[in-house]
DRENPA-3360 file (N, C-alpha, C; in nm, 2 decimals, always signed):
BEGIN
1 = MWVMGFDV = +0.44/-0.57/-0.56/+0.49/-0.63/-0.59/+0.65/-0.64/-0.61 ~ +0.74/-0.71/-0.63/+0.85/-0.74/-0.59/+0.95/-0.83/-0.71 ~ +1.02/-0.75/-0.80/+1.07/-0.83/-0.90/+1.25/-0.83/-0.92 ~ +1.30/-0.93/-1.00/+1.44/-0.94/-0.96/+1.53/-1.00/-1.12 ~ +1.62/-0.95/-1.17/+1.62/-1.06/-1.30/+1.71/-0.90/-1.38 ~ +1.64/-0.93/-1.49/+1.69/-0.82/-1.61/+1.52/-0.73/-1.61 ~ +1.62/-0.60/-1.63/+1.59/-0.50/-1.57/+1.49/-0.43/-1.64 ~ +1.33/-0.48/-1.67/+1.21/-0.39/-1.75/+1.17/-0.34/-1.64;
9 = VEFKYDAP = +1.23/-0.25/-1.57/+1.14/-0.20/-1.44/+1.20/-0.04/-1.53 ~ +1.32/-0.03/-1.56/+1.39/+0.08/-1.57/+1.42/+0.05/-1.76 ~ +1.37/+0.02/-1.82/+1.41/-0.02/-1.99/+1.45/+0.13/-2.08 ~ +1.47/+0.12/-2.13/+1.51/+0.19/-2.25/+1.63/+0.12/-2.34 ~ +1.49/+0.13/-2.48/+1.54/+0.07/-2.56/+1.67/+0.08/-2.59 ~ +1.70/+0.14/-2.62/+1.85/+0.23/-2.69/+1.94/+0.15/-2.58 ~ +1.96/+0.15/-2.50/+2.08/+0.08/-2.33/+2.01/-0.06/-2.33 ~ +2.15/-0.17/-2.30/+2.11/-0.27/-2.30/+2.04/-0.31/-2.15;
17 = LKQGEELR = +2.02/-0.44/-2.09/+1.93/-0.47/-1.97/+2.05/-0.51/-1.89 ~ +2.02/-0.46/-1.80/+2.12/-0.53/-1.66/+2.03/-0.61/-1.61 ~ +2.14/-0.71/-1.55/+2.07/-0.79/-1.50/+2.10/-0.83/-1.37 ~ +2.00/-0.79/-1.22/+2.04/-0.75/-1.09/+2.01/-0.83/-1.00 ~ +2.10/-0.85/-0.90/+2.03/-0.98/-0.79/+1.93/-0.92/-0.69 ~ +1.89/-0.79/-0.73/+1.86/-0.75/-0.58/+1.73/-0.75/-0.64 ~ +1.65/-0.74/-0.54/+1.49/-0.70/-0.52/+1.46/-0.56/-0.52 ~ +1.34/-0.54/-0.64/+1.26/-0.41/-0.66/+1.18/-0.41/-0.63;
25 = RIEGLGKV = +1.09/-0.30/-0.58/+0.96/-0.31/-0.53/+0.88/-0.24/-0.71 ~ +0.83/-0.31/-0.73/+0.73/-0.19/-0.87/+0.59/-0.13/-0.75 ~ +0.63/-0.03/-0.79/+0.52/+0.10/-0.71/+0.35/+0.12/-0.78 ~ +0.27/+0.11/-0.73/+0.13/+0.18/-0.76/+0.02/+0.07/-0.83 ~ +0.13/-0.07/-0.78/-0.06/-0.17/-0.84/-0.09/-0.22/-0.68 ~ -0.23/-0.27/-0.71/-0.31/-0.28/-0.62/-0.21/-0.42/-0.56 ~ -0.33/-0.50/-0.50/-0.34/-0.65/-0.53/-0.28/-0.76/-0.65 ~ -0.14/-0.79/-0.64/-0.16/-0.87/-0.81/-0.19/-1.06/-0.75;
33 = TSVAMGQS = -0.29/-1.05/-0.89/-0.27/-1.19/-0.86/-0.23/-1.29/-0.96 ~ -0.19/-1.24/-1.07/-0.10/-1.30/-1.22/+0.00/-1.22/-1.23 ~ +0.11/-1.23/-1.33/+0.22/-1.19/-1.38/+0.23/-1.26/-1.47 ~ +0.29/-1.14/-1.60/+0.37/-1.21/-1.72/+0.44/-1.19/-1.74 ~ +0.57/-1.22/-1.83/+0.67/-1.18/-1.86/+0.72/-1.17/-1.97 ~ +0.74/-1.06/-2.07/+0.78/-1.09/-2.24/+0.96/-1.07/-2.21 ~ +0.99/-1.06/-2.36/+1.10/-1.03/-2.34/+1.19/-0.95/-2.29 ~ +1.11/-0.81/-2.29/+1.11/-0.68/-2.23/+1.02/-0.61/-2.18;
41 = HAVAATAD = +0.90/-0.66/-2.17/+0.81/-0.60/-2.07/+0.73/-0.66/-1.99 ~ +0.66/-0.65/-1.91/+0.56/-0.72/-1.82/+0.43/-0.67/-1.79 ~ +0.36/-0.79/-1.73/+0.21/-0.74/-1.74/+0.18/-0.79/-1.60 ~ +0.11/-0.73/-1.54/+0.04/-0.77/-1.42/-0.14/-0.76/-1.41 ~ -0.18/-0.80/-1.36/-0.35/-0.85/-1.31/-0.35/-0.76/-1.15 ~ -0.41/-0.75/-1.16/-0.47/-0.70/-1.00/-0.60/-0.77/-0.95 ~ -0.64/-0.74/-0.84/-0.75/-0.80/-0.79/-0.87/-0.71/-0.83 ~ -0.86/-0.60/-0.85/-0.97/-0.54/-0.86/-1.01/-0.56/-0.99;
49 = GMVWMWGS = -0.91/-0.62/-1.12/-0.98/-0.64/-1.27/-0.88/-0.54/-1.34 ~ -0.78/-0.46/-1.31/-0.71/-0.39/-1.37/-0.58/-0.44/-1.44 ~ -0.54/-0.42/-1.57/-0.42/-0.50/-1.63/-0.38/-0.35/-1.66 ~ -0.20/-0.38/-1.58/-0.10/-0.30/-1.61/+0.02/-0.35/-1.68 ~ +0.08/-0.24/-1.79/+0.17/-0.36/-1.81/+0.33/-0.24/-1.83 ~ +0.44/-0.22/-1.82/+0.59/-0.11/-1.83/+0.66/-0.24/-1.92 ~ +0.81/-0.16/-1.96/+0.90/-0.22/-2.01/+0.86/-0.17/-2.17 ~ +0.96/-0.25/-2.29/+0.94/-0.21/-2.40/+0.76/-0.20/-2.47;
57 = NLAGQFGN = +0.75/-0.10/-2.55/+0.61/-0.10/-2.64/+0.67/-0.10/-2.76 ~ +0.78/-0.15/-2.82/+0.84/-0.12/-2.96/+0.75/-0.20/-3.03 ~ +0.69/-0.32/-3.02/+0.59/-0.35/-3.10/+0.43/-0.34/-3.11 ~ +0.39/-0.24/-2.99/+0.26/-0.22/-2.95/+0.23/-0.33/-2.85 ~ +0.28/-0.37/-2.77/+0.25/-0.49/-2.64/+0.16/-0.40/-2.58 ~ +0.18/-0.32/-2.56/+0.06/-0.24/-2.46/-0.07/-0.19/-2.50 ~ -0.10/-0.22/-2.64/-0.22/-0.20/-2.72/-0.27/-0.08/-2.70 ~ -0.21/+0.04/-2.67/-0.26/+0.16/-2.63/-0.26/+0.24/-2.79;
65 = MSLKESSA = -0.19/+0.17/-2.91/-0.19/+0.27/-3.05/-0.05/+0.37/-2.96 ~ +0.03/+0.32/-2.94/+0.16/+0.42/-2.87/+0.23/+0.31/-2.90 ~ +0.34/+0.35/-2.93/+0.54/+0.28/-2.94/+0.60/+0.33/-2.83 ~ +0.55/+0.40/-2.75/+0.63/+0.47/-2.64/+0.65/+0.35/-2.51 ~ +0.80/+0.36/-2.46/+0.81/+0.23/-2.35/+0.75/+0.28/-2.19 ~ +0.76/+0.30/-2.12/+0.73/+0.30/-1.96/+0.81/+0.21/-1.91 ~ +0.82/+0.34/-1.81/+0.96/+0.26/-1.64/+0.81/+0.21/-1.56 ~ +0.76/+0.26/-1.57/+0.65/+0.28/-1.46/+0.52/+0.19/-1.51;
73 = PILVHEFR = +0.43/+0.13/-1.42/+0.28/+0.07/-1.44/+0.20/+0.13/-1.52 ~ +0.11/+0.11/-1.65/+0.03/+0.19/-1.67/-0.11/+0.11/-1.73 ~ -0.22/+0.17/-1.72/-0.28/+0.08/-1.72/-0.37/+0.03/-1.81 ~ -0.38/-0.08/-1.92/-0.36/-0.09/-2.02/-0.55/-0.16/-2.05 ~ -0.56/-0.25/-1.92/-0.71/-0.29/-1.94/-0.79/-0.28/-1.80 ~ -0.94/-0.27/-1.84/-0.97/-0.27/-1.73/-1.15/-0.33/-1.73 ~ -1.13/-0.48/-1.64/-1.23/-0.57/-1.65/-1.31/-0.57/-1.53 ~ -1.44/-0.50/-1.53/-1.55/-0.45/-1.44/-1.69/-0.49/-1.49;
% end
Protein backbone atom coordinates (compact mmCIF):
# COMPACT_ATOMS: atom_id res chain seq x y z
CA MET A 1 0.00 0.00 0.00
CA TRP A 2 1.23 3.49 -0.83
CA VAL A 3 0.39 6.69 1.08
CA MET A 4 0.83 10.41 0.58
CA GLY A 5 -0.02 13.46 2.68
CA PHE A 6 0.14 13.95 6.44
CA ASP A 7 2.75 11.72 8.02
CA VAL A 8 0.92 9.07 10.06
CA VAL A 9 3.59 6.61 8.93
CA GLU A 10 6.23 8.13 11.19
CA PHE A 11 3.82 9.61 13.72
CA LYS A 12 5.22 10.93 16.99
CA TYR A 13 2.73 12.50 19.39
CA ASP A 14 5.12 15.24 20.53
CA ALA A 15 6.18 16.25 16.99
CA PRO A 16 4.15 18.12 14.36
CA LEU A 17 2.74 16.12 11.46
CA LYS A 18 4.65 16.66 8.24
CA GLN A 19 2.73 16.99 5.01
CA GLY A 20 4.67 15.33 2.25
CA GLU A 21 4.14 15.24 -1.47
CA GLU A 22 6.09 12.04 -2.04
CA LEU A 23 4.57 8.56 -2.10
CA ARG A 24 5.73 6.17 0.61
CA ARG A 25 5.15 2.44 0.80
CA ILE A 26 3.64 0.87 3.91
CA GLU A 27 5.50 -2.39 4.44
CA GLY A 28 4.13 -5.54 6.03
CA LEU A 29 0.60 -5.58 4.66
CA GLY A 30 -0.86 -8.18 2.34
CA LYS A 31 -3.47 -7.34 -0.29
CA VAL A 32 -5.29 -4.31 1.13
CA THR A 33 -9.04 -4.28 0.44
CA SER A 34 -10.05 -1.13 2.34
CA VAL A 35 -8.45 1.79 4.15
CA ALA A 36 -9.68 4.36 6.66
CA MET A 37 -7.84 7.39 7.98
CA GLY A 38 -8.37 9.11 11.30
CA GLN A 39 -6.96 12.46 12.30
CA SER A 40 -3.60 10.89 13.18
CA HIS A 41 -3.97 7.14 12.65
CA ALA A 42 -4.71 4.77 9.79
CA VAL A 43 -6.55 1.45 9.45
CA ALA A 44 -6.19 -1.13 6.69
CA ALA A 45 -8.15 -4.33 6.15
CA THR A 46 -6.51 -7.05 4.09
CA ALA A 47 -7.99 -9.79 1.92
CA ASP A 48 -6.97 -12.46 4.45
CA GLY A 49 -9.26 -10.97 7.12
CA MET A 50 -6.67 -9.01 9.07
CA VAL A 51 -7.11 -5.45 10.38
CA TRP A 52 -3.95 -3.38 10.81
CA MET A 53 -3.50 0.04 12.42
CA TRP A 54 -0.67 2.54 12.81
CA GLY A 55 -0.15 6.13 13.91
CA SER A 56 -1.49 7.69 17.12
CA ASN A 57 -3.07 5.54 19.81
CA LEU A 58 -3.42 8.36 22.35
CA ALA A 59 -7.16 7.69 22.83
CA GLY A 60 -6.89 3.89 22.55
CA GLN A 61 -7.82 3.78 18.85
CA PHE A 62 -6.07 0.43 18.41
CA GLY A 63 -8.28 -1.27 21.02
CA ASN A 64 -5.30 -3.20 22.40
CA MET A 65 -5.33 -1.88 25.99
CA SER A 66 -2.32 0.33 25.24
CA LEU A 67 -1.83 4.01 24.48
CA LYS A 68 1.47 3.50 22.65
CA GLU A 69 1.63 4.81 19.07
CA SER A 70 3.14 2.77 16.28
CA SER A 71 4.89 3.94 13.13
CA ALA A 72 4.54 0.45 11.62
CA PRO A 73 1.29 -1.45 11.07
CA ILE A 74 0.27 -3.66 13.99
CA LEU A 75 -2.33 -6.41 13.82
CA VAL A 76 -5.38 -5.39 15.86
CA HIS A 77 -8.00 -7.91 14.74
CA GLU A 78 -8.35 -11.08 12.74
CA PHE A 79 -11.64 -12.09 11.06
CA ARG A 80 -11.52 -15.81 10.35
